[in-house]
C-alpha positions as CSV (number, residue, x, y, z in Angstrom):
1,M,-25.3,5.6,-36.6
2,T,-22.7,7.4,-34.5
3,A,-19.2,8.2,-35.7
4,L,-17.9,5.7,-33.2
5,T,-19.5,2.7,-34.6
6,T,-18.8,3.7,-38.1
7,A,-15.1,4.0,-37.3
8,T,-15.1,0.5,-35.9
9,A,-15.8,-1.0,-39.3
10,A,-12.7,0.7,-40.6
11,G,-10.2,-0.4,-38.0
12,Q,-9.4,-1.8,-34.6
13,T,-7.8,1.1,-32.9
14,P,-9.0,2.9,-29.8
15,Q,-11.8,5.4,-30.4
16,A,-12.3,9.0,-29.3
17,A,-14.5,9.9,-26.4
18,T,-18.1,10.2,-27.5
19,P,-20.4,13.2,-26.7
20,A,-22.2,10.9,-24.2
21,T,-18.9,10.2,-22.4
22,T,-17.9,13.9,-22.4
23,D,-21.3,14.8,-20.9
24,A,-21.0,12.0,-18.3
25,L,-17.6,13.2,-17.2
26,R,-18.7,16.8,-17.0
27,D,-21.7,15.9,-14.8
28,A,-19.8,13.4,-12.6
29,T,-17.0,15.8,-11.7
30,A,-18.7,19.2,-11.7
31,G,-19.1,19.4,-7.9
32,L,-15.6,18.3,-6.9
33,R,-13.4,20.7,-4.9
34,W,-10.9,21.6,-7.7
35,S,-9.6,24.6,-5.8
36,D,-8.4,22.3,-3.0
37,R,-4.6,21.9,-3.7
38,E,-3.5,20.5,-0.4
39,D,-2.6,17.1,-1.8
40,F,-0.2,18.7,-4.3
41,E,1.6,20.5,-1.5
42,L,1.7,17.3,0.6
43,A,3.0,15.1,-2.3
44,A,5.9,17.5,-3.0
45,R,6.9,18.3,0.6
46,G,10.3,17.1,1.6
47,F,11.5,16.1,-1.9
48,I,15.3,15.5,-1.9
49,A,16.2,13.8,-5.2
50,G,15.0,11.5,-7.9
51,V,16.5,8.2,-9.1
52,P,19.5,9.0,-11.3
53,G,18.5,8.7,-15.0
54,D,14.9,8.4,-14.1
55,K,15.0,4.6,-14.8
56,I,14.9,1.4,-12.9
57,L,17.1,-1.1,-14.7
58,T,17.9,-4.8,-14.6
59,D,21.5,-5.9,-14.0
60,D,22.1,-6.1,-17.8
61,G,20.7,-2.7,-18.4
62,R,17.2,-3.3,-19.6
63,T,14.5,-0.9,-18.4
64,I,11.9,-2.0,-15.9
65,R,10.5,1.4,-15.0
66,D,10.7,4.7,-16.9
67,L,10.1,7.3,-14.2
68,A,10.2,10.4,-16.4
69,V,6.4,10.5,-16.7
70,Q,5.5,14.0,-15.2
71,P,5.3,15.7,-18.7
72,L,2.7,13.2,-19.7
73,Y,0.3,14.6,-17.1
74,A,0.8,18.3,-17.7
75,G,-2.3,20.3,-18.3
76,D,-6.0,19.5,-18.1
77,A,-7.4,16.0,-18.4
78,P,-7.9,14.8,-22.0
79,P,-11.5,13.9,-23.0
80,T,-10.7,10.2,-22.7
81,V,-9.8,10.3,-19.0
82,N,-12.0,11.1,-16.0
83,P,-10.6,14.5,-14.6
84,S,-10.7,13.2,-11.1
85,L,-8.5,10.2,-12.0
86,W,-6.2,12.5,-14.1
87,R,-5.7,14.6,-10.9
88,N,-4.8,11.4,-9.1
89,A,-2.3,10.5,-11.8
90,Q,-0.7,13.9,-11.6
91,L,-0.1,13.5,-7.9
92,H,1.5,10.1,-8.3
93,A,3.8,11.1,-11.2
94,R,6.6,12.6,-9.0
95,S,9.1,10.0,-7.8
96,G,12.2,10.1,-5.6
97,L,13.5,10.3,-2.0
98,F,11.4,12.4,0.4
99,K,12.1,13.5,4.0
100,V,9.1,12.8,6.2
101,T,10.4,14.0,9.5
102,D,13.7,13.7,11.4
103,R,15.0,10.2,10.9
104,I,12.2,9.0,8.6
105,Y,12.3,9.1,4.8
106,Q,10.3,7.6,2.0
107,V,11.1,6.5,-1.6
108,R,7.9,7.1,-3.5
109,G,6.7,6.8,-7.1
110,I,9.1,4.2,-8.3
111,E,6.7,1.3,-7.7
112,L,3.1,0.9,-6.7
113,A,4.0,1.1,-3.0
114,N,6.3,3.2,-0.9
115,M,9.5,2.2,0.8
116,T,10.0,3.8,4.2
117,L,13.4,4.1,5.8
118,V,14.0,4.9,9.5
119,L,17.4,5.9,10.6
120,G,18.5,3.8,13.5
121,K,21.7,4.2,15.5
122,T,23.8,2.5,12.9
123,G,21.7,1.7,9.9
124,F,18.4,1.7,8.0
125,I,15.2,0.1,9.3
126,I,13.2,-0.6,6.1
127,V,9.4,-0.7,6.2
128,D,8.1,-2.5,3.1
129,T,10.5,-3.4,0.3
130,L,8.5,-2.7,-2.9
131,T,7.6,-5.3,-5.5
132,T,10.9,-6.2,-7.2
133,T,14.5,-6.6,-6.1
134,Q,15.6,-4.1,-8.8
135,S,13.3,-1.3,-7.6
136,A,14.3,-2.1,-3.9
137,K,18.0,-2.0,-4.8
138,A,17.5,1.4,-6.6
139,A,15.5,2.8,-3.7
140,L,18.2,1.8,-1.2
141,A,21.0,3.2,-3.4
142,L,19.1,6.5,-3.7
143,A,18.8,6.7,0.1
144,R,22.4,5.8,0.7
145,A,23.6,8.4,-1.8
146,H,21.9,11.2,0.2
147,L,21.7,9.8,3.7
148,G,24.9,7.9,4.1
149,D,26.1,4.4,3.3
150,R,24.4,2.7,6.2
151,P,23.7,-1.0,6.5
152,V,20.2,-2.4,6.7
153,T,19.5,-3.2,10.4
154,G,15.9,-4.3,10.2
155,V,13.2,-5.1,7.7
156,I,9.4,-4.8,8.5
157,Y,6.6,-6.1,6.3
158,T,3.4,-4.3,7.1
159,H,1.3,-6.9,5.4
160,S,1.1,-9.9,3.1
161,H,0.8,-8.4,-0.4
162,V,3.6,-8.7,-3.0
163,D,4.2,-5.0,-3.4
164,H,5.4,-4.9,0.2
165,Y,7.7,-7.8,0.4
166,G,8.7,-8.8,-3.2
167,G,11.8,-6.5,-3.2
168,A,13.3,-8.0,0.0
169,G,16.2,-9.6,-1.8
170,G,17.2,-6.2,-3.2
171,V,17.9,-4.7,0.3
172,I,19.4,-7.7,2.0
173,T,20.0,-11.4,1.4
174,E,18.7,-14.1,3.7
175,K,22.2,-15.2,4.4
176,E,23.3,-11.7,5.4
177,A,20.3,-11.2,7.6
178,E,21.0,-14.4,9.4
179,Q,24.7,-13.7,9.8
180,R,24.2,-10.1,11.1
181,H,21.1,-11.0,13.1
182,V,19.0,-8.5,11.2
183,P,15.3,-9.1,12.2
184,I,12.7,-9.6,9.5
185,I,9.5,-8.5,11.2
186,A,6.0,-9.3,10.1
187,P,2.5,-9.7,11.5
188,Q,1.5,-13.1,12.7
189,G,0.2,-15.3,9.9
190,F,2.1,-13.3,7.3
191,L,3.7,-16.3,5.5
192,R,0.4,-18.3,5.6
193,E,-1.4,-15.4,3.9
194,V,1.3,-14.8,1.4
195,I,0.9,-18.4,0.3
196,S,-2.9,-18.2,0.3
197,E,-3.3,-15.0,-1.6
198,N,-0.3,-15.0,-3.9
199,V,0.6,-18.6,-4.5
200,I,-2.3,-21.0,-4.2
201,A,-4.5,-18.8,-6.5
202,G,-1.5,-17.1,-8.1
203,P,-2.2,-17.9,-11.8
204,A,-5.8,-16.8,-11.7
205,M,-5.0,-13.7,-9.7
206,S,-2.1,-12.8,-12.0
207,R,-4.3,-13.1,-15.1
208,R,-7.0,-10.9,-13.6
209,A,-4.3,-8.5,-12.3
210,G,-3.1,-8.1,-15.8
211,Y,-6.5,-6.6,-16.6
212,A,-6.8,-4.6,-13.4
213,F,-3.4,-2.9,-13.8
214,G,-3.5,-2.7,-17.5
215,H,-0.3,-4.7,-18.2
216,L,-1.0,-4.8,-21.9
217,L,-2.1,-1.2,-22.3
218,P,0.0,1.7,-23.4
219,L,0.7,4.6,-21.0
220,G,-1.3,7.6,-22.0
221,P,-4.8,9.2,-22.5
222,Q,-6.2,6.1,-24.2
223,G,-4.5,3.6,-22.0
224,V,-3.4,3.5,-18.3
225,V,-2.8,6.7,-16.5
226,S,-2.7,5.7,-12.8
227,D,-2.9,2.6,-10.7
228,G,-5.0,4.6,-8.2
229,I,-2.8,4.1,-5.1
230,G,0.4,4.5,-7.0
231,P,1.8,5.5,-10.4
232,S,1.3,3.6,-13.7
233,F,4.2,2.6,-15.8
234,S,4.5,1.4,-19.4
235,R,4.9,-2.4,-19.3
236,I,5.1,-2.7,-23.1
237,G,8.6,-3.4,-24.3
238,T,10.0,-3.3,-20.7
239,A,11.7,-6.1,-18.7
240,T,9.9,-7.9,-15.8
241,G,11.4,-7.4,-12.4
242,T,12.3,-10.2,-10.0
243,V,10.1,-11.0,-7.0
244,S,11.7,-12.4,-3.9
245,L,10.7,-13.3,-0.3
246,I,12.8,-13.5,2.8
247,K,10.9,-15.4,5.5
248,P,10.1,-13.4,8.7
249,T,12.1,-14.2,11.8
250,V,10.0,-12.2,14.2
251,D,6.2,-12.4,14.4
252,I,4.2,-9.6,15.9
253,E,1.3,-11.2,17.8
254,R,-0.6,-8.5,19.6
255,T,-1.5,-4.9,19.6
256,G,0.8,-2.9,21.9
257,Q,3.7,-5.3,21.4
258,R,7.0,-3.3,21.3
259,L,10.4,-4.0,19.9
260,T,13.6,-2.0,19.9
261,V,15.4,-2.3,16.6
262,D,18.8,-0.5,16.1
263,G,18.0,1.8,19.0
264,V,14.5,2.7,17.7
265,T,11.4,1.8,19.8
266,I,8.6,0.5,17.7
267,E,5.0,-0.3,18.8
268,F,2.6,-2.4,16.7
269,Q,-1.2,-2.3,16.2
270,M,-2.6,-5.6,14.7
271,T,-5.2,-5.1,12.1
272,P,-6.1,-8.5,10.7
273,G,-8.9,-8.8,8.2
274,T,-8.6,-5.2,7.0
275,E,-6.7,-4.5,3.8
276,A,-4.9,-7.8,4.1
277,P,-5.6,-10.9,6.3
278,A,-2.3,-10.3,8.0
279,E,-1.5,-6.6,8.5
280,M,-0.3,-4.2,11.2
281,N,0.2,-0.5,11.7
282,I,3.5,0.8,13.2
283,F,4.0,3.6,15.7
284,F,7.3,5.2,16.5
285,P,6.7,6.8,19.9
286,E,10.0,8.7,20.2
287,L,9.5,10.1,16.6
288,R,5.8,10.8,17.1
289,A,5.2,9.1,13.7
290,L,2.4,6.7,12.8
291,N,2.7,4.3,9.8
292,M,-0.8,3.2,8.8
293,A,0.4,0.4,6.5
294,E,-2.4,0.2,3.8
295,N,-5.3,0.9,6.2
296,A,-5.4,4.7,5.5
297,N,-4.9,5.9,2.0
298,G,-5.6,8.8,-0.4
299,S,-8.4,6.7,-2.0
300,L,-11.2,4.5,-1.0
301,H,-9.7,1.1,-1.0
302,N,-11.0,-2.4,-2.0
303,I,-13.2,-4.5,0.3
304,L,-12.7,-7.1,-2.4
305,T,-10.0,-6.6,-5.0
306,L,-11.0,-6.9,-8.6
307,R,-7.9,-9.1,-9.2
308,G,-9.4,-11.6,-6.7
309,A,-8.6,-12.2,-3.0
310,Q,-10.3,-12.9,0.2
311,V,-13.2,-10.6,1.0
312,R,-12.2,-8.0,3.6
313,D,-14.1,-6.8,6.6
314,A,-15.2,-3.2,6.2
315,K,-16.4,-3.1,9.9
316,A,-13.0,-4.3,11.1
317,W,-11.3,-1.8,8.9
318,A,-13.3,1.1,10.4
319,D,-12.9,-0.2,13.9
320,G,-9.1,-0.5,13.3
321,L,-9.0,3.2,12.4
322,T,-11.0,4.1,15.5
323,E,-8.5,2.2,17.6
324,S,-5.6,4.0,15.8
325,L,-7.1,7.4,16.7
326,A,-7.7,6.4,20.3
327,R,-4.2,4.9,20.8
328,Y,-2.0,7.2,18.8
329,G,-4.0,10.3,17.8
330,D,-2.8,12.6,20.6
331,R,0.8,11.3,20.3
332,T,1.2,11.7,16.5
333,D,2.7,14.6,14.6
334,V,3.0,12.9,11.2
335,V,1.0,10.0,9.7
336,L,2.5,8.1,6.7
337,A,1.5,4.9,4.9
338,S,2.5,2.3,2.4
339,H,0.9,4.3,-0.4
340,F,0.3,8.0,-1.1
341,W,2.0,10.8,0.9
342,P,2.3,11.8,4.6
343,R,0.1,14.2,6.4
344,W,1.5,16.5,9.1
345,G,-0.1,18.2,12.2
346,H,-2.4,16.8,14.9
347,D,-5.6,18.4,13.8
348,R,-5.2,17.5,10.1
349,I,-4.3,13.9,11.0
350,V,-7.3,13.5,13.3
351,D,-9.6,15.0,10.7
352,Y,-8.1,12.8,7.9
353,L,-8.3,9.5,9.9
354,S,-11.7,10.2,11.2
355,A,-13.3,11.1,7.9
356,H,-11.6,8.2,6.2
357,R,-12.8,5.9,8.9
358,D,-16.3,7.3,8.5
359,A,-16.3,6.3,4.8
360,Y,-15.6,2.7,5.5
361,K,-18.1,2.7,8.4
362,Y,-20.8,4.2,6.2
363,L,-20.3,1.8,3.3
364,H,-20.5,-1.1,5.7
365,D,-23.4,0.0,7.8
366,Q,-25.6,1.2,5.0
367,S,-24.8,-1.8,2.8
368,V,-25.9,-4.1,5.6
369,R,-29.0,-1.9,6.3
370,M,-30.1,-2.2,2.6
371,M,-29.2,-5.9,2.6
372,N,-31.6,-6.4,5.5
373,L,-34.3,-4.5,3.6
374,G,-34.1,-7.2,1.0
375,L,-31.8,-5.6,-1.7
376,N,-29.1,-7.8,-3.3
377,G,-25.5,-6.6,-3.9
378,T,-26.2,-5.2,-7.4
379,E,-29.2,-3.3,-6.2
380,I,-27.3,-1.8,-3.2
381,A,-24.5,-0.7,-5.5
382,E,-26.9,1.2,-7.7
383,R,-28.4,3.1,-4.7
384,L,-25.6,3.6,-2.2
385,R,-23.7,6.9,-2.3
386,L,-21.5,8.5,0.3
387,P,-23.0,11.6,2.0
388,P,-21.6,14.9,0.7
389,P,-19.3,15.6,3.6
390,L,-17.5,12.3,3.0
391,A,-17.7,12.2,-0.8
392,A,-16.2,15.7,-1.1
393,R,-12.9,14.6,0.5
394,W,-10.4,13.6,-2.1
395,F,-9.0,10.7,0.0
396,N,-12.5,9.1,-0.1
397,R,-12.8,9.1,-3.9
398,G,-12.8,5.7,-5.6
399,Y,-9.5,5.7,-7.4
400,Y,-8.7,2.1,-6.5
401,G,-11.6,0.6,-4.8
402,S,-15.0,2.0,-5.6
403,L,-18.2,2.4,-3.6
404,N,-19.9,0.3,-6.2
405,H,-17.9,-2.9,-6.0
406,D,-17.1,-2.4,-2.3
407,T,-20.8,-2.5,-1.3
408,K,-21.1,-5.8,-3.3
409,A,-18.2,-7.2,-1.3
410,V,-19.9,-6.3,2.0
411,Y,-23.0,-8.2,0.7
412,Q,-20.8,-11.2,-0.3
413,R,-19.0,-11.3,3.0
414,Y,-22.3,-11.7,4.9
415,L,-24.5,-13.6,2.4
416,G,-22.2,-15.1,-0.2
417,W,-22.7,-15.4,-4.0
418,Y,-26.3,-16.5,-3.9
419,D,-28.8,-13.6,-3.9
420,G,-31.7,-15.7,-2.6
421,N,-33.6,-15.8,-5.9
422,P,-34.2,-19.5,-6.7
423,A,-33.8,-18.7,-10.4
424,N,-30.2,-17.8,-9.7
425,L,-29.4,-20.9,-7.6
426,N,-28.3,-23.1,-10.5
427,P,-27.9,-21.0,-13.6
428,L,-26.7,-22.2,-17.0
429,P,-23.0,-21.7,-17.6
430,P,-22.2,-18.5,-19.6
431,E,-21.7,-20.0,-23.0
432,E,-24.8,-22.1,-22.9
433,A,-27.0,-19.3,-21.4
434,S,-25.6,-16.8,-24.0
435,K,-26.6,-19.1,-26.9
436,R,-30.2,-19.3,-25.6
437,Y,-30.4,-15.5,-24.9
438,V,-29.2,-14.7,-28.4
439,A,-31.7,-17.2,-29.9
440,A,-34.5,-15.7,-27.8
441,I,-33.7,-12.2,-29.0
442,G,-33.8,-13.2,-32.6
443,G,-30.3,-14.3,-33.5
444,G,-26.9,-12.8,-33.7
445,A,-27.7,-10.1,-36.3
446,A,-30.6,-8.8,-34.2
447,V,-28.4,-8.7,-31.0
448,L,-25.7,-6.9,-32.9
449,E,-28.1,-4.2,-34.1
450,Q,-29.5,-3.7,-30.7
451,G,-26.0,-3.4,-29.3
452,K,-25.1,-0.8,-31.9
453,A,-28.3,1.1,-31.1
454,A,-27.5,1.1,-27.4
455,I,-24.1,2.5,-28.1
456,A,-25.6,5.2,-30.3
457,A,-27.8,6.2,-27.4
458,G,-24.8,6.3,-25.0
459,E,-26.1,3.2,-23.1
460,Y,-22.8,1.5,-22.8
461,R,-23.6,-0.7,-19.9
462,W,-26.6,-2.2,-21.7
463,A,-24.6,-2.5,-24.9
464,S,-21.9,-4.5,-23.1
465,E,-24.4,-6.8,-21.5
466,L,-26.0,-7.5,-24.9
467,L,-22.9,-7.8,-26.9
468,S,-21.0,-10.0,-24.3
469,R,-23.8,-12.5,-24.7
470,L,-23.3,-12.5,-28.4
471,V,-19.5,-12.9,-28.1
472,F,-20.0,-15.9,-25.8
473,A,-22.7,-17.4,-28.0
474,E,-20.7,-16.8,-31.2
475,P,-17.0,-16.7,-30.3
476,A,-16.0,-16.2,-34.0
477,N,-18.3,-13.2,-34.5
478,R,-15.7,-10.5,-35.2
479,A,-18.2,-7.7,-35.7
480,A,-19.6,-8.5,-32.2
481,Q,-16.2,-8.4,-30.6
482,L,-15.3,-5.0,-32.2
483,V,-18.6,-3.4,-31.2
484,L,-18.4,-4.8,-27.7
485,A,-14.9,-3.3,-27.5
486,D,-16.3,0.1,-28.3
487,S,-18.9,-0.2,-25.5
488,L,-16.3,-1.3,-22.9
489,E,-13.9,1.5,-24.0
490,Q,-16.3,4.3,-23.3
491,Q,-16.9,2.9,-19.8
492,G,-13.2,2.9,-19.3
493,Y,-12.9,6.5,-20.3
494,Q,-15.7,7.5,-17.8
495,A,-14.3,5.5,-14.9
496,E,-12.9,7.3,-11.8
497,S,-11.5,4.1,-10.5
498,S,-8.1,3.2,-12.1
499,M,-9.0,-0.5,-11.8
500,W,-12.3,-0.1,-13.6
501,R,-10.6,2.0,-16.3
502,S,-7.8,-0.6,-16.9
503,I,-10.3,-3.5,-16.8
504,F,-12.6,-2.0,-19.4
505,L,-9.7,-0.9,-21.7
506,S,-7.9,-4.2,-21.3
507,G,-11.1,-6.0,-22.4
508,A,-11.4,-3.7,-25.4
509,K,-7.8,-4.3,-26.4
510,E,-8.1,-8.1,-26.2
511,L,-11.3,-8.1,-28.3
512,R,-9.6,-5.9,-30.9
513,D,-6.3,-7.8,-30.9
514,G,-8.0,-11.2,-31.2
515,G,-7.9,-13.1,-28.0
516,A,-6.4,-13.7,-24.5
517,K,-2.8,-13.0,-23.8
518,K,-0.5,-14.6,-21.4
519,A,-0.2,-12.7,-18.1
520,G,3.2,-10.9,-17.9
521,F,3.9,-10.9,-14.1
522,D,4.7,-13.9,-12.0
523,S,4.2,-13.4,-8.3
524,I,5.0,-17.1,-7.6
525,G,8.4,-17.8,-9.2
526,G,10.6,-15.7,-7.0
527,T,8.9,-16.8,-3.8
528,L,8.6,-20.6,-4.4
529,P,12.2,-21.5,-3.5
530,T,11.8,-19.9,-0.1
531,L,8.4,-21.5,0.8
532,P,8.2,-24.2,3.5
533,L,8.1,-27.7,2.0
534,G,4.5,-28.2,3.2
535,S,3.4,-25.0,1.4
536,I,5.0,-26.2,-1.9
537,L,3.1,-29.4,-1.6
538,D,-0.1,-27.4,-1.0
539,L,0.6,-25.6,-4.3
540,L,1.2,-28.9,-6.0
541,A,-2.1,-30.3,-4.6
542,V,-4.1,-27.7,-6.5
543,R,-2.2,-28.5,-9.7
544,L,-2.8,-32.3,-9.5
545,V,-4.4,-33.8,-12.6
546,P,-6.9,-36.4,-11.1
547,E,-6.8,-38.8,-14.1
548,R,-3.0,-39.1,-13.8
549,A,-3.2,-39.4,-10.0
550,L,-5.8,-42.1,-10.1
551,A,-3.5,-44.1,-12.4
552,A,-0.4,-43.6,-10.2
553,P,-1.0,-43.8,-6.5
554,Q,2.1,-43.1,-4.4
555,D,3.2,-43.2,-0.8
556,F,6.7,-41.9,0.3
557,D,8.5,-39.8,2.8
558,L,10.1,-36.7,1.2
559,V,13.2,-35.5,3.1
560,L,15.1,-32.3,2.2
561,E,18.5,-31.1,3.3
562,D,19.4,-34.1,5.4
563,G,16.3,-34.0,7.5
564,A,15.8,-30.2,7.8
565,E,12.3,-30.8,6.4
566,A,10.3,-34.0,6.0
567,E,6.8,-34.7,4.9
568,R,4.8,-37.9,4.4
569,V,3.3,-37.7,1.0
570,E,0.4,-39.8,-0.4
571,V,-1.3,-39.6,-3.8
572,R,-4.6,-41.4,-3.4
573,N,-8.2,-41.2,-4.8
574,G,-7.2,-38.4,-7.0
575,V,-5.8,-36.1,-4.3
576,L,-2.4,-35.3,-2.8
577,V,-2.3,-35.4,1.0
578,H,0.7,-34.7,3.2
579,R,1.8,-34.1,6.7
580,P,5.0,-33.1,8.4
581,I,6.9,-35.9,10.2
582,D,9.9,-36.0,12.4
583,V,13.1,-37.2,10.7
584,A,13.2,-40.1,13.1
585,A,9.8,-41.3,11.7
586,V,11.1,-41.5,8.1
587,R,10.6,-45.0,6.7
588,S,13.9,-46.0,5.2
589,D,12.2,-48.2,2.5
590,H,9.9,-45.3,1.5
591,A,12.3,-42.4,1.7
592,V,13.1,-39.9,-1.1
593,R,16.0,-37.7,-0.1
594,M,17.4,-34.6,-2.0
595,S,18.3,-31.0,-1.7
596,R,15.7,-28.3,-1.7
597,A,17.0,-26.9,-4.9
598,T,16.7,-30.2,-6.7
599,F,13.1,-30.6,-5.4
600,V,12.1,-27.1,-6.6
601,Q,13.6,-27.8,-10.0
602,A,11.7,-31.0,-10.3
603,V,8.3,-29.6,-9.4
604,T,8.7,-26.5,-11.7
605,G,9.1,-28.6,-14.8
606,K,12.8,-28.8,-14.9
607,Q,14.9,-31.9,-14.6
608,A,13.5,-34.3,-12.1
609,P,15.7,-37.0,-10.3
610,S,14.7,-40.6,-10.9
611,Q,13.1,-40.9,-7.4
612,L,10.6,-38.1,-8.3
613,A,10.2,-38.6,-12.0
614,R,6.9,-40.4,-11.7
615,F,5.6,-38.0,-9.1
616,A,6.5,-34.9,-11.2
617,T,4.4,-36.1,-14.1
618,L,1.1,-35.8,-12.1
619,F,0.9,-32.1,-12.3
620,E,0.1,-29.4,-14.9
621,A,0.8,-25.7,-14.7
622,P,-2.3,-23.6,-15.3
623,P,-2.4,-21.5,-18.5
624,G,-1.5,-17.9,-18.1
625,G,-3.9,-16.5,-20.6
626,F,-7.4,-18.0,-20.1
627,G,-10.4,-16.1,-21.5
628,L,-12.0,-13.3,-19.5
629,V,-13.7,-11.1,-22.1
630,T,-14.1,-14.1,-24.4
631,P,-15.1,-17.7,-23.6
632,G,-12.7,-20.6,-23.1
633,P,-9.7,-21.4,-20.9
């Protein structure tokens, strides 16, 4: 028996890297271009200053982000971290205000994404507002301290993910934007996709994001070290920031559309279906600067995020990069994006965008080729590798997405979840199937011994498959949970993808600590008050408890703010249906009138007025900590 499995019996703490893991990391990273230091030069270029005190704080002084993380990443990678991912973490560790080019600056490293600030004639045009209002406020304060106390004269959301709009309330209020006629610019369909990706499926996505971003893991060699496309921060013992949303006032509808904001000409390239369903690149012709949103990165990205979202279109992604090169390549001196660092110089930019495009094109085309040869998603993932000219480029490494799960996503986009094998068309649910597998193998003790033997042989994937069956068959089997944790942990140590690492290590931690934990980040709460009434009702519809609804059918017209919004609402046959109506069509004998704030309070479990008391009882909020590595909701 190895030292690893012997140690498990004595305690529930993280284990050391095994010899099998050390060998796997050596073999996996031996051929990488370690002498190539270009990214370190690019990441440091233009640095002006860091956030004072190296901390992001709440208004009452609690720490949200501790930015003083550079010393943690000094030196070579520890044996429990993939050296390639360690390099990625070192690059992301520096935070502060950076000059990109004349009139364009970025605040990087204080959140997952970047905030870009363009100097207009009178103020700042802000591209992407980070995740929280506190971080956005700190970023803007840092810029004002070094670039002048300018007002915000425009806000642009590149796409519909929370790390790009959640801090909006920290740079401007909705009232101020309206009073000063500050445009809030977004790609067409932005608000619809915000609701779809972050609100409707928010609880499930937040739970899975807790694993993918390691929310319950310590920062360090046996915990999180990087988020792949941005820095990791310790979330243990820190405050949670506030998410906000200011609704767009200007929709961008087509590629080539131009606006002038505070004296700056801006041209847009629509890229729907790429990294987000609603996304756009931004070109500043007078500044010869191209902002690629999240369509070009320093890592291979996700075709399907492991936290869960809509499957993206790898072909559209590659085609969008081809269009960017054709439209803007010869007119661009600097390319920047919503993550990572800029790149300067025409030849470097064309080389970067072309090689990055080729990676997405290759994974799409070859996944489809293998799919048409009869391979399923898992089989394709085992075989497909980028060719050496593409795999050797650091910006094509899988720090966030991975070639493995991206190829499975391409398969899913075209053919869905069913692999064509009739035996997989109607499988038993996990708990029932696991009980039968364990019985067929010879019982729990036999499965546990086989799992331990697989770990001793360094076969961690097989060990996890065996032991997960045992945990689902026998949820109270503590020995099985602890040994499964060991097998997951070594896979986390070996992972180049930050998401894979965090998921494996989060699973190990929950197994050792004894069960699921409530997700710590709420992407819904701060946005709910600003959503259209119809969108709030859509959210309520997926939280309706059918048994309650069947016992309490309802039919009324809901009117907010003296007719500013009105919806006809029916609860029937166990569903909630609604449609917008004109205020003139409101039925006086079926009308429920109130302020928006009162309505939001009622549907979020706070005090409900008498007119809505019965309606408010029909819903239940989903649990935040349902099982992932263990069975049960």
